[in-house]
C-alpha positions, 0 to 999 in steps of 0.5 A: 311683931306677928305674922299670918300665913293663908293657905292650905297645910300640905301632906308632901309624899317625898321618900317619907310623908312630912308637913308642907305647904307654903304656910309652914314654911313661912311661920315655922320661918317667922316663930325662928326670928322671935315674931308671934305667927300663926296660921290660916288654913284648912286641912282633912281629917286625914291630917295627923294630929302629931303634924299639927302639934310638931307646929304648937310646940315650934310656937306656931298658933294653929287654933284658925286650922279648920278640919273642913273636909275628908282629905288634906291636900297632899302633893307628890314631890320629887326631891329638889322639884317642882310637885309632880301630882295633886292627889287630894285637895281640901276646900277653899279658904274663905273671908270668914277664916280670918274673921279677927285676924291681927297681924303685922304681916299677912302671907298668902301662899296658896299652893291649889288655887285656894285663895281667892280675890276676896281673902286677899282684898280682906287680908289687905284692910288687915295688914299695911304689908300683904305678900301673896306668892303666886304659884298656887294661882299659876297651876292646871292640876290636868294629868299633872300640874301645869302652870300656866296665866290660873286664874292671875286676872283675879288678883291683878292691880291689887295692893300686894307685894307678889312673888314667883319663879322663873319657870311660873313668870315665863308661863304666866307672860309669856315673856323672858324673866326679865320681860316678866318682872317688867310687866307684872310690875305695871299692876304690883308696887314690889314684885320679887321673881326666884331664879333657884341658886342663880338669886333673884331679880326684884322690881321696886318703884326704884327700878330694878334689883339683882342678888346673886346667892351665895353658893352652898351645898343645898340639902332640901331646896322644897319649901325655899321660895316660901321662906323667900316670901315670907323673908321678903314681908319681914323685911319689908316690915323692918324697914330696911333700904331695899339693898339690905331687903335684898340680901335678907331674903336670898340669905334666907332661901338659901340657908333655908336648902341647908336643912331638911324639910320644914324647920326654923332657921339660924339667924345667925347662918342668915348674917353669915351667908348675907354676906356673900349676896351680891346685889346690884342696881339692873335698871333704875 
């Protein structure tokens, strides 16, 4: 089983400087479950070699990571919150970057509008399961980072599974979370909206499912949504029943908050937390 994450690897400035980005959190999660994981990305010449070497040591294939710009995409992040500012941005991902890629699951994880519709369409040709994190499509970088509908219209009606959080959903549609879920479900086959510590809402053709997250003493919530997306894709590939899929995705995201920074996650911990995820059909 193979997983490929596409998007910018970032340098995150918090109390310390560390590697970040959806592609990093997702690929480390996948390798922790025994999958073959790779990253398709572009970074700057300022990306510390030891950051990429650490990913390789953890089993992530970084052969498709190109040094194509001067400065890596870099965020300032307040721990446990949304990124505060973007200080630099690398080049866009291109269709050519996906050349000869072979993966069972492709996770499109843009953070700064670096992925376009053509890259998404090429991903659909390659893999039967493609996930799109909308966060990097809905961000506007103007005196900080704001949320809006952004480039969403460019991706409407693609055969991809989409994930976004509650604030992003409201900004993208101008509606409340339930209304946003219903609107987006008219354009995508599966939509998941994460609700922070409250869990997540899922829209499937069969109806709307709510998964309540277990209470934990979180250490670091950055990257939890990225792990959620990766887990959702893996659950779909495994063919889990919808209730089990929801439990696994929410438990995985919750488990990630018990670690500091991007890393592998103990599958036994995920299984333990799954038993505390309550699921219910809201509609359907």
